[in-house]
N, C-alpha and C positions, 0 to 999 in steps of 0.2 A: 699864808697860815690860816685855823680855826683860833677861835675865843671860846672861852669856853665861860659860863656868865658865872659875873661876880669873881674871877679864878684869875690868874694868868695862863697868856695863851700855850695852848699842846700842840704838841706838831703834830699837822698832816700826814697820815699814816706813809699816803704817798710817793711825802715829799723828805723825805728818806733817802739815805743812804741806800742803796740797793734796791728801789728796789724800784728804777727807773723799767724792772726785767713782770712785775709782775703789774694789771689793773684788772676792778671790779669784774672785768664781762672773762675774765680766763678761772674766772672756778677757782675751785680749792686744786694745792699742788702734792703732786705723791711723787716724794723723791726714788729712784729706782731702788737704791737696798734697800727700802722700806719694802719695795714691794718685791724683795728677794729675801729679804731677812739680812741679808750683808752678805749676800755669796754673791757673790762673781766667776764660780762653779757653775756647770752647770749638775752637778751629780757627784759623788764618789766616784762612778764609772772610771771618768775621765769622760763622756763623752762633747766626741764633734761634734757642730751642726750647722755645715760648710750650708751658703747663701740660700745652694738650689740644692740640698734634701728637701727628700720630697717627708709629708709626713703624714700620716694616714691615721685615724680613729681606727684600733681594735677594734670590733661585734663581738670578740668574748664578752668583753668588761662593758657594762651596762649596773648603771645603778648601784653601785654595795657601799662598802661603810664607807669608805675613805671619803665619796663626796663630798660627804660632810665638810674635810680636814680641810677640801680644794679651798681654795681663795679663787674671791670672782677673775683675776687676769687667766688661771687656767679654765675657771671656765668656759673665762668669754676664747680663749682655742682653740677647745675640744669642740662649743658652740659651731666654729671656721670652720675646724677639721669634718664636725659631721655633714657639711652640705658636700666636701670633693675633695683630694686633696693636694692640697696646697706645699706648695714652696718656705724656706724658715722668712726671703727676704718678703713672699707674699702675707707671707700669717702680720708679719712687723707693722705693714704697710696698714692693712686693713684690722686689724689692732689699735693700730695704734699711740704701738707701744715700742723705745728703741730694743734696737733687734740684741744688742747683749741682754736684756733682760725675760724679752721670749727664748733667747737660746740657756739661763738659766733655772724661767717653768718648764720648755721642750723635758730639759730633763730625766726633770721633777716627773712628770707625768708618762713619758716612757722609763724612766725605775718605777712603778709604778701600775707599770701596764696598759696604757691607757692607752695612746700612741706608738707606732710603727715604724719606726726615719727608715727610708731609704737611702743610701748615700751616693753619692756621682759617681762614679769612673772613675783611679784615678789616672791622668793621662797618660804612666809610663803604660798602664797595661791595653788600650787603644789599640787597634791593629793600626800598620801598621801604614802611611799613607799608600806608596809601595807595592806592595800584598794585591789592595787592595783595589789600583787598575786591571796590576795584572788578573783579575779573576774578571774585575769589564770587559779587561779587550779578551779573554776567554773563551767569553758568556755568548760578546757580541761572532766572534770568530764560528762559532754554532750556529 
């Protein structure tokens, strides 16, 4: 406990209940709901962003008036996409943001036309392995 001069003892803020998760080196903490404006779903379109979905910066959009409305997290994702196409999981790791937050932010960027998303092919639409083996064997027979 720390003491104030001439007054009662003031509790150390790091000794209060629940404070064991924070320390002076951690810096300011921004809750995920603050970054997304309290939203948990990516946009009104109900877009789904699989972890392996590929996100690409749309080259046709550049420096519009909506750029001023983007938050710092949106800009971080755009900067990461500017260099190369990345998956949702890579964006989450590189931006040091939770995947849920990245999905909501990508929904905003997709809705505004800043990015395009290539979704993975569902397993049901992939060709049957037996058919592929028959094609390979047929090519080998030539």
